[in-house]
Structure formats: structure tokens, C-alpha cells
C-alpha positions as protocol buffer text, in pm:
chain_id: "A"
residue {
  index: 1
  type: MET
  ca { x: 29 y: 34 z: 33 }
}
residue {
  index: 2
  type: SER
  ca { x: 281 y: 220 z: 31 }
}
residue {
  index: 3
  type: ASP
  ca { x: 647 y: 306 z: -97 }
}
residue {
  index: 4
  type: VAL
  ca { x: 932 y: 374 z: 115 }
}
residue {
  index: 5
  type: TYR
  ca { x: 1228 y: 553 z: -7 }
}
residue {
  index: 6
  type: ARG
  ca { x: 1599 y: 717 z: 105 }
}
residue {
  index: 7
  type: ALA
  ca { x: 1539 y: 1080 z: 33 }
}
residue {
  index: 8
  type: ARG
  ca { x: 1726 y: 1394 z: 66 }
}
residue {
  index: 9
  type: ASP
  ca { x: 1562 y: 1656 z: 259 }
}
residue {
  index: 10
  type: THR
  ca { x: 1700 y: 2006 z: 47 }
}
residue {
  index: 11
  type: ASN
  ca { x: 1617 y: 2243 z: 303 }
}
residue {
  index: 12
  type: LEU
  ca { x: 1770 y: 2087 z: 575 }
}
residue {
  index: 13
  type: GLY
  ca { x: 1993 y: 1903 z: 402 }
}
residue {
  index: 14
  type: ARG
  ca { x: 1959 y: 1609 z: 615 }
}
residue {
  index: 15
  type: THR
  ca { x: 1906 y: 1206 z: 449 }
}
residue {
  index: 16
  type: VAL
  ca { x: 1540 y: 1094 z: 531 }
}
residue {
  index: 17
  type: ALA
  ca { x: 1278 y: 801 z: 455 }
}
residue {
  index: 18
  type: PHE
  ca { x: 1017 y: 920 z: 261 }
}
residue {
  index: 19
  type: LYS
  ca { x: 702 y: 702 z: 291 }
}
residue {
  index: 20
  type: ILE
  ca { x: 436 y: 749 z: 4 }
}
residue {
  index: 21
  type: LEU
  ca { x: 89 y: 566 z: -99 }
}
residue {
  index: 22
  type: THR
  ca { x: 132 y: 369 z: -392 }
}
residue {
  index: 23
  type: ASP
  ca { x: -161 y: 425 z: -654 }
}
residue {
  index: 24
  type: ALA
  ca { x: -291 y: 48 z: -477 }
}
residue {
  index: 25
  type: GLY
  ca { x: -275 y: 231 z: -167 }
}
residue {
  index: 26
  type: LEU
  ca { x: -438 y: 564 z: -288 }
}
residue {
  index: 27
  type: ALA
  ca { x: -766 y: 397 z: -393 }
}
residue {
  index: 28
  type: ASP
  ca { x: -802 y: 211 z: -35 }
}
residue {
  index: 29
  type: GLU
  ca { x: -959 y: 465 z: 175 }
}
residue {
  index: 30
  type: THR
  ca { x: -829 y: 215 z: 456 }
}
residue {
  index: 31
  type: ALA
  ca { x: -459 y: 280 z: 352 }
}
residue {
  index: 32
  type: LYS
  ca { x: -528 y: 645 z: 361 }
}
residue {
  index: 33
  type: THR
  ca { x: -696 y: 645 z: 696 }
}
residue {
  index: 34
  type: ARG
  ca { x: -425 y: 427 z: 844 }
}
residue {
  index: 35
  type: LEU
  ca { x: -115 y: 652 z: 714 }
}
residue {
  index: 36
  type: ILE
  ca { x: -289 y: 981 z: 873 }
}
residue {
  index: 37
  type: GLU
  ca { x: -316 y: 760 z: 1193 }
}
residue {
  index: 38
  type: GLU
  ca { x: 59 y: 638 z: 1185 }
}
residue {
  index: 39
  type: ALA
  ca { x: 133 y: 1050 z: 1121 }
}
residue {
  index: 40
  type: ARG
  ca { x: -56 y: 1138 z: 1428 }
}
residue {
  index: 41
  type: VAL
  ca { x: 69 y: 837 z: 1686 }
}
residue {
  index: 42
  type: ALA
  ca { x: 420 y: 873 z: 1534 }
}
residue {
  index: 43
  type: SER
  ca { x: 429 y: 1245 z: 1626 }
}
residue {
  index: 44
  type: LEU
  ca { x: 333 y: 1184 z: 1988 }
}
residue {
  index: 45
  type: LEU
  ca { x: 678 y: 971 z: 1976 }
}
residue {
  index: 46
  type: VAL
  ca { x: 1051 y: 1116 z: 2083 }
}
residue {
  index: 47
  type: HIS
  ca { x: 1250 y: 822 z: 2214 }
}
residue {
  index: 48
  type: GLU
  ca { x: 1618 y: 694 z: 2134 }
}
residue {
  index: 49
  type: ASN
  ca { x: 1494 y: 380 z: 2028 }
}
residue {
  index: 50
  type: VAL
  ca { x: 1190 y: 469 z: 1845 }
}
residue {
  index: 51
  type: ILE
  ca { x: 1220 y: 626 z: 1490 }
}
residue {
  index: 52
  type: ALA
  ca { x: 1156 y: 945 z: 1531 }
}
residue {
  index: 53
  type: PHE
  ca { x: 853 y: 1125 z: 1293 }
}
residue {
  index: 54
  type: TYR
  ca { x: 937 y: 1484 z: 1090 }
}
residue {
  index: 55
  type: ASP
  ca { x: 693 y: 1553 z: 843 }
}
residue {
  index: 56
  type: TYR
  ca { x: 335 y: 1439 z: 685 }
}
residue {
  index: 57
  type: GLY
  ca { x: 194 y: 1611 z: 355 }
}
residue {
  index: 58
  type: GLU
  ca { x: 52 y: 1530 z: 14 }
}
residue {
  index: 59
  type: GLU
  ca { x: 203 y: 1550 z: -298 }
}
residue {
  index: 60
  type: ALA
  ca { x: -99 y: 1592 z: -549 }
}
residue {
  index: 61
  type: GLY
  ca { x: -350 y: 1419 z: -339 }
}
residue {
  index: 62
  type: ARG
  ca { x: -127 y: 1194 z: -244 }
}
residue {
  index: 63
  type: PRO
  ca { x: -24 y: 1177 z: 120 }
}
residue {
  index: 64
  type: PHE
  ca { x: 312 y: 1089 z: 301 }
}
residue {
  index: 65
  type: LEU
  ca { x: 539 y: 1081 z: 586 }
}
residue {
  index: 66
  type: VAL
  ca { x: 890 y: 1231 z: 617 }
}
residue {
  index: 67
  type: MET
  ca { x: 1059 y: 1003 z: 892 }
}
residue {
  index: 68
  type: GLU
  ca { x: 1426 y: 955 z: 1018 }
}
residue {
  index: 69
  type: TYR
  ca { x: 1629 y: 761 z: 826 }
}
residue {
  index: 70
  type: PHE
  ca { x: 1809 y: 481 z: 1074 }
}
residue {
  index: 71
  type: GLU
  ca { x: 2089 y: 329 z: 869 }
}
residue {
  index: 72
  type: GLY
  ca { x: 2119 y: -42 z: 938 }
}
residue {
  index: 73
  type: GLN
  ca { x: 1875 y: -340 z: 840 }
}
residue {
  index: 74
  type: THR
  ca { x: 1585 y: -488 z: 982 }
}
residue {
  index: 75
  type: LEU
  ca { x: 1595 y: -766 z: 1274 }
}
residue {
  index: 76
  type: ARG
  ca { x: 1491 y: -971 z: 1058 }
}
residue {
  index: 77
  type: GLU
  ca { x: 1752 y: -946 z: 844 }
}
residue {
  index: 78
  type: ALA
  ca { x: 2018 y: -999 z: 1100 }
}
residue {
  index: 79
  type: LEU
  ca { x: 1874 y: -1297 z: 1254 }
}
residue {
  index: 80
  type: ARG
  ca { x: 1875 y: -1429 z: 845 }
}
residue {
  index: 81
  type: GLY
  ca { x: 2209 y: -1316 z: 849 }
}
residue {
  index: 82
  type: GLY
  ca { x: 2345 y: -1445 z: 1158 }
}
residue {
  index: 83
  type: ARG
  ca { x: 2464 y: -1078 z: 1240 }
}
residue {
  index: 84
  type: ALA
  ca { x: 2244 y: -1062 z: 1578 }
}
residue {
  index: 85
  type: GLY
  ca { x: 2570 y: -1118 z: 1771 }
}
residue {
  index: 86
  type: GLU
  ca { x: 2612 y: -1393 z: 2112 }
}
residue {
  index: 87
  type: LEU
  ca { x: 2366 y: -1435 z: 2368 }
}
residue {
  index: 88
  type: ARG
  ca { x: 2428 y: -1142 z: 2568 }
}
residue {
  index: 89
  type: GLN
  ca { x: 2452 y: -893 z: 2234 }
}
residue {
  index: 90
  type: ARG
  ca { x: 2104 y: -1066 z: 2162 }
}
residue {
  index: 91
  type: VAL
  ca { x: 1965 y: -1013 z: 2517 }
}
residue {
  index: 92
  type: LEU
  ca { x: 2036 y: -644 z: 2490 }
}
residue {
  index: 93
  type: ILE
  ca { x: 1831 y: -588 z: 2175 }
}
residue {
  index: 94
  type: ALA
  ca { x: 1550 y: -737 z: 2357 }
}
residue {
  index: 95
  type: ARG
  ca { x: 1587 y: -474 z: 2606 }
}
residue {
  index: 96
  type: GLN
  ca { x: 1594 y: -219 z: 2371 }
}
residue {
  index: 97
  type: ILE
  ca { x: 1282 y: -349 z: 2225 }
}
residue {
  index: 98
  type: ALA
  ca { x: 1142 y: -332 z: 2577 }
}
residue {
  index: 99
  type: ASN
  ca { x: 1241 y: 1 z: 2679 }
}
residue {
  index: 100
  type: ALA
  ca { x: 1081 y: 145 z: 2318 }
}
residue {
  index: 101
  type: LEU
  ca { x: 752 y: -32 z: 2359 }
}
residue {
  index: 102
  type: ALA
  ca { x: 766 y: 97 z: 2805 }
}
residue {
  index: 103
  type: TYR
  ca { x: 775 y: 394 z: 2675 }
}
residue {
  index: 104
  type: VAL
  ca { x: 538 y: 376 z: 2354 }
}
residue {
  index: 105
  type: HIS
  ca { x: 291 y: 238 z: 2596 }
}
residue {
  index: 106
  type: SER
  ca { x: 348 y: 556 z: 2861 }
}
residue {
  index: 107
  type: LYS
  ca { x: 213 y: 764 z: 2579 }
}
residue {
  index: 108
  type: GLY
  ca { x: -95 y: 541 z: 2542 }
}
residue {
  index: 109
  type: VAL
  ca { x: -45 y: 381 z: 2231 }
}
residue {
  index: 110
  type: ILE
  ca { x: -55 y: 18 z: 2162 }
}
residue {
  index: 111
  type: HIS
  ca { x: 198 y: -68 z: 1878 }
}
residue {
  index: 112
  type: ARG
  ca { x: -6 y: -425 z: 1755 }
}
residue {
  index: 113
  type: ASP
  ca { x: 271 y: -525 z: 1540 }
}
residue {
  index: 114
  type: VAL
  ca { x: 557 y: -629 z: 1715 }
}
residue {
  index: 115
  type: LYS
  ca { x: 796 y: -818 z: 1531 }
}
residue {
  index: 116
  type: PRO
  ca { x: 1172 y: -839 z: 1400 }
}
residue {
  index: 117
  type: ASP
  ca { x: 1048 y: -658 z: 1059 }
}
residue {
  index: 118
  type: ASN
  ca { x: 934 y: -380 z: 1262 }
}
residue {
  index: 119
  type: VAL
  ca { x: 1272 y: -360 z: 1453 }
}
residue {
  index: 120
  type: ARG
  ca { x: 1578 y: -160 z: 1297 }
}
residue {
  index: 121
  type: ILE
  ca { x: 1932 y: -247 z: 1428 }
}
residue {
  index: 122
  type: ASP
  ca { x: 2254 y: -26 z: 1333 }
}
residue {
  index: 123
  type: ALA
  ca { x: 2617 y: -201 z: 1300 }
}
residue {
  index: 124
  type: SER
  ca { x: 2652 y: -65 z: 1696 }
}
residue {
  index: 125
  type: GLY
  ca { x: 2381 y: -279 z: 1817 }
}
residue {
  index: 126
  type: HIS
  ca { x: 2134 y: 19 z: 1839 }
}
residue {
  index: 127
  type: ILE
  ca { x: 1773 y: -72 z: 1765 }
}
residue {
  index: 128
  type: LYS
  ca { x: 1467 y: 132 z: 1671 }
}
residue {
  index: 129
  type: VAL
  ca { x: 1120 y: 27 z: 1654 }
}
residue {
  index: 130
  type: MET
  ca { x: 902 y: 166 z: 1354 }
}
residue {
  index: 131
  type: ASP
  ca { x: 575 y: 128 z: 1155 }
}
residue {
  index: 132
  type: PHE
  ca { x: 328 y: 263 z: 1389 }
}
residue {
  index: 133
  type: GLY
  ca { x: 66 y: 234 z: 1107 }
}
residue {
  index: 134
  type: VAL
  ca { x: -152 y: -22 z: 1307 }
}
residue {
  index: 135
  type: ALA
  ca { x: -90 y: 158 z: 1637 }
}
residue {
  index: 136
  type: LYS
  ca { x: -419 y: 248 z: 1761 }
}
residue {
  index: 137
  type: SER
  ca { x: -743 y: 107 z: 1972 }
}
residue {
  index: 138
  type: GLY
  ca { x: -1020 y: -51 z: 1808 }
}
residue {
  index: 139
  type: GLY
  ca { x: -1149 y: -355 z: 1689 }
}
residue {
  index: 140
  type: LEU
  ca { x: -933 y: -616 z: 1503 }
}
residue {
  index: 141
  type: SER
  ca { x: -952 y: -718 z: 1108 }
}
residue {
  index: 142
  type: LEU
  ca { x: -724 y: -901 z: 867 }
}
residue {
  index: 143
  type: THR
  ca { x: -760 y: -833 z: 505 }
}
residue {
  index: 144
  type: ALA
  ca { x: -767 y: -1119 z: 279 }
}
residue {
  index: 145
  type: SER
  ca { x: -367 y: -1205 z: 315 }
}
residue {
  index: 146
  type: GLY
  ca { x: -402 y: -1205 z: 632 }
}
residue {
  index: 147
  type: PHE
  ca { x: -122 y: -947 z: 713 }
}
residue {
  index: 148
  type: THR
  ca { x: -204 y: -648 z: 743 }
}
residue {
  index: 149
  type: VAL
  ca { x: -354 y: -556 z: 1103 }
}
residue {
  index: 150
  type: GLY
  ca { x: -131 y: -803 z: 1303 }
}
residue {
  index: 151
  type: THR
  ca { x: 90 y: -1041 z: 1157 }
}
residue {
  index: 152
  type: PRO
  ca { x: -16 y: -1403 z: 1261 }
}
residue {
  index: 153
  type: TYR
  ca { x: 292 y: -1538 z: 1370 }
}
residue {
  index: 154
  type: TYR
  ca { x: 307 y: -1247 z: 1648 }
}
residue {
  index: 155
  type: MET
  ca { x: -68 y: -1227 z: 1742 }
}
residue {
  index: 156
  type: ALA
  ca { x: -178 y: -1283 z: 2072 }
}
residue {
  index: 157
  type: PRO
  ca { x: -490 y: -1545 z: 2148 }
}
residue {
  index: 158
  type: GLU
  ca { x: -722 y: -1258 z: 2257 }
}
residue {
  index: 159
  type: GLN
  ca { x: -583 y: -1043 z: 1957 }
}
residue {
  index: 160
  type: ILE
  ca { x: -735 y: -1356 z: 1724 }
}
residue {
  index: 161
  type: ARG
  ca { x: -1019 y: -1382 z: 1897 }
}
residue {
  index: 162
  type: GLY
  ca { x: -1078 y: -1007 z: 1826 }
}
residue {
  index: 163
  type: ALA
  ca { x: -1096 y: -880 z: 2186 }
}
residue {
  index: 164
  type: LYS
  ca { x: -1051 y: -513 z: 2184 }
}
residue {
  index: 165
  type: PRO
  ca { x: -658 y: -450 z: 2182 }
}
residue {
  index: 166
  type: ALA
  ca { x: -504 y: -430 z: 2549 }
}
residue {
  index: 167
  type: HIS
  ca { x: -97 y: -322 z: 2566 }
}
residue {
  index: 168
  type: LEU
  ca { x: -107 y: -692 z: 2658 }
}
residue {
  index: 169
  type: VAL
  ca { x: -67 y: -819 z: 2315 }
}
residue {
  index: 170
  type: ASP
  ca { x: 280 y: -618 z: 2264 }
}
residue {
  index: 171
  type: ILE
  ca { x: 395 y: -811 z: 2586 }
}
residue {
  index: 172
  type: TYR
  ca { x: 310 y: -1166 z: 2406 }
}
residue {
  index: 173
  type: ALA
  ca { x: 438 y: -1036 z: 2060 }
}
residue {
  index: 174
  type: PHE
  ca { x: 725 y: -937 z: 2235 }
}
residue {
  index: 175
  type: GLY
  ca { x: 803 y: -1276 z: 2370 }
}
residue {
  index: 176
  type: VAL
  ca { x: 791 y: -1438 z: 2038 }
}
residue {
  index: 177
  type: VAL
  ca { x: 1031 y: -1175 z: 1924 }
}
residue {
  index: 178
  type: LEU
  ca { x: 1245 y: -1260 z: 2218 }
}
residue {
  index: 179
  type: PHE
  ca { x: 1195 y: -1642 z: 2143 }
}
residue {
  index: 180
  type: GLU
  ca { x: 1301 y: -1564 z: 1751 }
}
residue {
  index: 181
  type: LEU
  ca { x: 1588 y: -1350 z: 1892 }
}
residue {
  index: 182
  type: ILE
  ca { x: 1744 y: -1664 z: 2088 }
}
residue {
  index: 183
  type: THR
  ca { x: 1671 y: -1939 z: 1837 }
}
residue {
  index: 184
  type: GLU
  ca { x: 1627 y: -1760 z: 1502 }
}
residue {
  index: 185
  type: THR
  ca { x: 1259 y: -1964 z: 1484 }
}
residue {
  index: 186
  type: ARG
  ca { x: 955 y: -1878 z: 1522 }
}
residue {
  index: 187
  type: PRO
  ca { x: 739 y: -2081 z: 1794 }
}
residue {
  index: 188
  type: PHE
  ca { x: 454 y: -2169 z: 1575 }
}
residue {
  index: 189
  type: GLU
  ca { x: 479 y: -2221 z: 1166 }
}
residue {
  index: 190
  type: ALA
  ca { x: 225 y: -2307 z: 934 }
}
residue {
  index: 191
  type: PRO
  ca { x: 123 y: -2252 z: 583 }
}
residue {
  index: 192
  type: THR
  ca { x: -222 y: -2043 z: 655 }
}
residue {
  index: 193
  type: PRO
  ca { x: -298 y: -1743 z: 854 }
}
residue {
  index: 194
  type: SER
  ca { x: -629 y: -2009 z: 1032 }
}
residue {
  index: 195
  type: GLU
  ca { x: -380 y: -2309 z: 1086 }
}
residue {
  index: 196
  type: ILE
  ca { x: -95 y: -2043 z: 1265 }
}
residue {
  index: 197
  type: PHE
  ca { x: -415 y: -1878 z: 1462 }
}
residue {
  index: 198
  type: ASP
  ca { x: -487 y: -2280 z: 1563 }
}
residue {
  index: 199
  type: LEU
  ca { x: -163 y: -2340 z: 1719 }
}
residue {
  index: 200
  type: ILE
  ca { x: -169 y: -1996 z: 1891 }
}
residue {
  index: 201
  type: LEU
  ca { x: -494 y: -2096 z: 2034 }
}
residue {
  index: 202
  type: SER
  ca { x: -412 y: -2431 z: 2149 }
}
residue {
  index: 203
  type: ARG
  ca { x: -76 y: -2521 z: 2178 }
}
residue {
  index: 204
  type: PRO
  ca { x: 185 y: -2483 z: 2462 }
}
residue {
  index: 205
  type: LEU
  ca { x: 463 y: -2353 z: 2342 }
}
residue {
  index: 206
  type: ASP
  ca { x: 788 y: -2533 z: 2310 }
}
residue {
  index: 207
  type: THR
  ca { x: 1094 y: -2437 z: 2508 }
}
residue {
  index: 208
  type: THR
  ca { x: 1316 y: -2732 z: 2441 }
}
residue {
  index: 209
  type: HIS
  ca { x: 1505 y: -2569 z: 2182 }
}
residue {
  index: 210
  type: LEU
  ca { x: 1564 y: -2259 z: 2406 }
}
residue {
  index: 211
  type: VAL
  ca { x: 1737 y: -2521 z: 2662 }
}
residue {
  index: 212
  type: ARG
  ca { x: 1937 y: -2707 z: 2407 }
}
residue {
  index: 213
  type: LEU
  ca { x: 2106 y: -2340 z: 2312 }
}
residue {
  index: 214
  type: GLY
  ca { x: 2172 y: -2301 z: 2653 }
}
residue {
  index: 215
  type: ALA
  ca { x: 1942 y: -2005 z: 2764 }
}
residue {
  index: 216
  type: PRO
  ca { x: 1951 y: -1978 z: 3082 }
}
residue {
  index: 217
  type: ALA
  ca { x: 1646 y: -2074 z: 3299 }
}
residue {
  index: 218
  type: SER
  ca { x: 1556 y: -1667 z: 3381 }
}
residue {
  index: 219
  type: LEU
  ca { x: 1523 y: -1606 z: 2982 }
}
residue {
  index: 220
  type: VAL
  ca { x: 1358 y: -1927 z: 2919 }
}
residue {
  index: 221
  type: ASP
  ca { x: 1061 y: -1857 z: 3241 }
}
residue {
  index: 222
  type: LEU
  ca { x: 1064 y: -1471 z: 3078 }
}
residue {
  index: 223
  type: ILE
  ca { x: 956 y: -1593 z: 2733 }
}
residue {
  index: 224
  type: ARG
  ca { x: 708 y: -1857 z: 2862 }
}
residue {
  index: 225
  type: ALA
  ca { x: 561 y: -1575 z: 3069 }
}
residue {
  index: 226
  type: ALA
  ca { x: 484 y: -1318 z: 2785 }
}
residue {
  index: 227
  type: THR
  ca { x: 360 y: -1590 z: 2571 }
}
residue {
  index: 228
  type: ALA
  ca { x: 84 y: -1684 z: 2831 }
}
residue {
  index: 229
  type: LYS
  ca { x: -235 y: -1735 z: 2628 }
}
residue {
  index: 230
  type: ASP
  ca { x: -381 y: -1608 z: 2987 }
}
residue {
  index: 231
  type: PRO
  ca { x: -290 y: -1226 z: 2993 }
}
residue {
  index: 232
  type: ALA
  ca { x: -341 y: -1200 z: 3341 }
}
residue {
  index: 233
  type: GLN
  ca { x: -41 y: -1452 z: 3349 }
}
residue {
  index: 234
  type: ARG
  ca { x: 186 y: -1251 z: 3160 }
}
residue {
  index: 235
  type: PRO
  ca { x: 420 y: -958 z: 3335 }
}
residue {
  index: 236
  type: GLN
  ca { x: 159 y: -661 z: 3312 }
}
residue {
  index: 237
  type: ASP
  ca { x: 415 y: -392 z: 3188 }
}
residue {
  index: 238
  type: PHE
  ca { x: 711 y: -348 z: 2960 }
}
residue {
  index: 239
  type: GLY
  ca { x: 902 y: -195 z: 3321 }
}
residue {
  index: 240
  type: ALA
  ca { x: 872 y: -545 z: 3482 }
}
residue {
  index: 241
  type: VAL
  ca { x: 990 y: -717 z: 3144 }
}
residue {
  index: 242
  type: ALA
  ca { x: 1293 y: -462 z: 3154 }
}
residue {
  index: 243
  type: GLY
  ca { x: 1354 y: -523 z: 3524 }
}
residue {
  index: 244
  type: ARG
  ca { x: 1349 y: -933 z: 3413 }
}
residue {
  index: 245
  type: ILE
  ca { x: 1568 y: -885 z: 3146 }
}
residue {
  index: 246
  type: ASP
  ca { x: 1840 y: -664 z: 3388 }
}
residue {
  index: 247
  type: GLU
  ca { x: 1828 y: -955 z: 3605 }
}
residue {
  index: 248
  type: ILE
  ca { x: 1920 y: -1189 z: 3311 }
}
residue {
  index: 249
  type: LEU
  ca { x: 2179 y: -991 z: 3216 }
}
residue {
  index: 250
  type: ALA
  ca { x: 2330 y: -979 z: 3571 }
}
residue {
  index: 251
  type: GLU
  ca { x: 2288 y: -1355 z: 3525 }
}
residue {
  index: 252
  type: LEU
  ca { x: 2476 y: -1349 z: 3219 }
}
residue {
  index: 253
  type: ALA
  ca { x: 2796 y: -1130 z: 3350 }
}
residue {
  index: 254
  type: ALA
  ca { x: 2816 y: -1337 z: 3637 }
}
residue {
  index: 255
  type: ARG
  ca { x: 2849 y: -1638 z: 3401 }
}
residue {
  index: 256
  type: LYS
  ca { x: 3095 y: -1452 z: 3198 }
}
residue {
  index: 257
  type: ARG
  ca { x: 3314 y: -1364 z: 3501 }
}
residue {
  index: 258
  type: LEU
  ca { x: 3283 y: -1722 z: 3645 }
}
residue {
  index: 259
  type: ARG
  ca { x: 3386 y: -1885 z: 3313 }
}
residue {
  index: 260
  type: GLY
  ca { x: 3662 y: -1655 z: 3314 }
}
residue {
  index: 261
  type: LEU
  ca { x: 3808 y: -1751 z: 3655 }
}
residue {
  index: 262
  type: ARG
  ca { x: 3741 y: -2126 z: 3554 }
}
residue {
  index: 263
  type: TRP
  ca { x: 4011 y: -2050 z: 3281 }
}
residue {
  index: 264
  type: ILE
  ca { x: 4234 y: -1859 z: 3514 }
}
residue {
  index: 265
  type: TRP
  ca { x: 4237 y: -2180 z: 3752 }
}
residue {
  index: 266
  type: ILE
  ca { x: 4259 y: -2436 z: 3442 }
}
residue {
  index: 267
  type: GLY
  ca { x: 4572 y: -2217 z: 3360 }
}
residue {
  index: 268
  type: MET
  ca { x: 4704 y: -2209 z: 3710 }
}
residue {
  index: 269
  type: LEU
  ca { x: 4658 y: -2556 z: 3788 }
}
residue {
  index: 270
  type: ALA
  ca { x: 4844 y: -2662 z: 3387 }
}
residue {
  index: 271
  type: VAL
  ca { x: 5144 y: -2408 z: 3525 }
}
residue {
  index: 272
  type: LEU
  ca { x: 5177 y: -2627 z: 3851 }
}
residue {
  index: 273
  type: LEU
  ca { x: 5136 y: -2976 z: 3649 }
}
residue {
  index: 274
  type: LEU
  ca { x: 5422 y: -2854 z: 3418 }
}
residue {
  index: 275
  type: LEU
  ca { x: 5621 y: -2663 z: 3687 }
}
residue {
  index: 276
  type: GLY
  ca { x: 5590 y: -3014 z: 3912 }
}
residue {
  index: 277
  type: ALA
  ca { x: 5680 y: -3236 z: 3654 }
}
residue {
  index: 278
  type: TYR
  ca { x: 6025 y: -2986 z: 3562 }
}
residue {
  index: 279
  type: VAL
  ca { x: 6126 y: -3023 z: 3928 }
}
residue {
  index: 280
  type: PHE
  ca { x: 6050 y: -3410 z: 3907 }
}
residue {
  index: 281
  type: LEU
  ca { x: 6290 y: -3416 z: 3580 }
}
residue {
  index: 282
  type: TRP
  ca { x: 6534 y: -3214 z: 3698 }
}
residue {
  index: 283
  type: ILE
  ca { x: 6558 y: -3437 z: 4016 }
}
residue {
  index: 284
  type: MET
  ca { x: 6577 y: -3741 z: 3797 }
}
residue {
  index: 285
  type: ARG
  ca { x: 6871 y: -3591 z: 3611 }
}
residue {
  index: 286
  type: SER
  ca { x: 7068 y: -3457 z: 3885 }
}
residue {
  index: 287
  type: ALA
  ca { x: 7031 y: -3815 z: 4015 }
}
residue {
  index: 288
  type: GLU
  ca { x: 7154 y: -3986 z: 3697 }
}
residue {
  index: 289
  type: ILE
  ca { x: 7464 y: -3687 z: 3684 }
}
residue {
  index: 290
  type: SER
  ca { x: 7599 y: -3725 z: 4084 }
}
residue {
  index: 291
  type: ASN
  ca { x: 7565 y: -4141 z: 3966 }
}
residue {
  index: 292
  type: PRO
  ca { x: 7604 y: -4214 z: 3641 }
}
residue {
  index: 293
  type: THR
  ca { x: 7669 y: -4603 z: 3653 }
}
residue {
  index: 294
  type: GLY
  ca { x: 7352 y: -4601 z: 3882 }
}
residue {
  index: 295
  type: HIS
  ca { x: 7541 y: -4843 z: 4137 }
}
residue {
  index: 296
  type: PRO
  ca { x: 7546 y: -4756 z: 4466 }
}
residue {
  index: 297
  type: ALA
  ca { x: 7922 y: -4644 z: 4597 }
}
residue {
  index: 298
  type: ALA
  ca { x: 8149 y: -4861 z: 4765 }
}
residue {
  index: 299
  type: SER
  ca { x: 8203 y: -4876 z: 5083 }
}
residue {
  index: 300
  type: ARG
  ca { x: 8522 y: -4813 z: 5259 }
}
């Protein structure tokens, strides 16, 4: 429904992202409404982990948005290319997403489409959440493609059932993204949206892959809690999520220190063994030199 270009703001001399409706989008009143809503919502948000909004306008009756151009790639692309880093770096990415969504919720906004495609990450690991085209209150309805309002893989059970969206749908989607961050796979896969919905509604999330990859129990517990089918069993806000992530990061740091100490002790033990072997060989060599025949000295 829209195209996004890298463009040059000739007045301010900066590179921007320029989003404009396609012909198909222009003919669709819903798409036009969503773009206007995205402009309204984005204009409320100013945060280091959220794409900045600059301007809204129309050119020959075609609405457009002007936004921050953030160098990098989507989190989806980073995961596919194996460029998301080791476990701690991935948890730090999750921490930034939680920061962004905590801020978004504090402004009374529900994103409703949290997924790796809507997170950009630069070479330093800094992230920004983007695409607020469906971030509004109201009923949910999917188009024929099944992907316009909410993406099936990341939709909470209550979202699928058509309940009025609450902020806890973003908590659920975040849990799915966190699962994908660690495993590079989605927890539920199926060829059609209806089959994906059936899995989300009926099948418990399988954490076996997380455990196999060495994710700490605290991280597995957070993912399991965030993706609970009952919203009341999830963390109730992103402040609570961020606090649990901080505990996980502290645990990972302690693990790293312990591994470092273990290698120091192993190194020291190896040095002692080598030193002991050297002393033993030196003693044996000294004994051979002092008694080259190997026979006891004759008594007088």
C-alpha cells in the first residue's frame, strides 16, 4: 500500500525516509486512514529507540510521511544473516525493544504489530522500533492476505479472538520476538493464517530449543510468561519485563566472570603441573649425573 524511499531533505540538508502511498494505497480509503493515523501516533513519540517522525503532507492528493532515516537493517535481516551477535548481545537488543515499548505504552499507544521486521538495528547494535501504521485502539480485522492488521505469527490469543486490543498484546508479541531472537525460528509455523491461529490458541509454547541452545532458565521463564495464553499470567507492563531482562543480563555477566575465573584456575593448574613435572625431571636428571653407573657407591 505504500513505498518507502531514502530521500534528501534539501531544506535541512539531511537524509530522510520518505513514505508515500502507492496507486493501490491511494484507492484504498483504509490505507489512507492508516497513514494519517501513523502520522498522528508517530508525532507523539520521541525516544532514542523509536524512529523519529518529521513531517506529514500531500503531493497531488497523495499522502506522505517524512521520517528519520536510520542506517542499518531490520532485525529480521540480521537474524537471517547471523548478525545478531552472541546471547548477551541478543538480550541487550531485547532490552532496547522493551525500553521502546515501555515508552510507547506510557503515551497511551499500543503498537499491535511488534515483530523483527518492524525493528531496525545498526552496526553498533542500537535499535529503533518503527511502523506505527496499525498502532491504535479499536477492533481488529485482517484483509484477505492475513497480514495487514497484526501479523499472525506474533498475534496474542485474545487478538485472534477479536477482543478489543490492550497493551498486553504487545507483551505477547515481544515474547515471540524474544524466542525468535534466541532460536532464529518462530515458535509456531504453518502454511496459512488460520492454521497459525489454531496453534497459538491451542498448543503450548515448546521451550526445548531454548534449553538446547543454553538459554538460562530465567530467560526461558520470561519467554514462557510473556507468551502465556491468559493475559493475566503475563508480565503486566514493560517495566516488569525490563526488570527481568536486567536480572538476566546480570546472570549472564556473572556466568562470563565465572568462566573467566575457571580458565584462570585451569591455567594456573596447568602451570603448576608443568612446573612439578619440570622439578621432577630435574631431580631425576641430577640423580643420574651424580651416579652415572646407577650402582651404589662402594663403602670403604
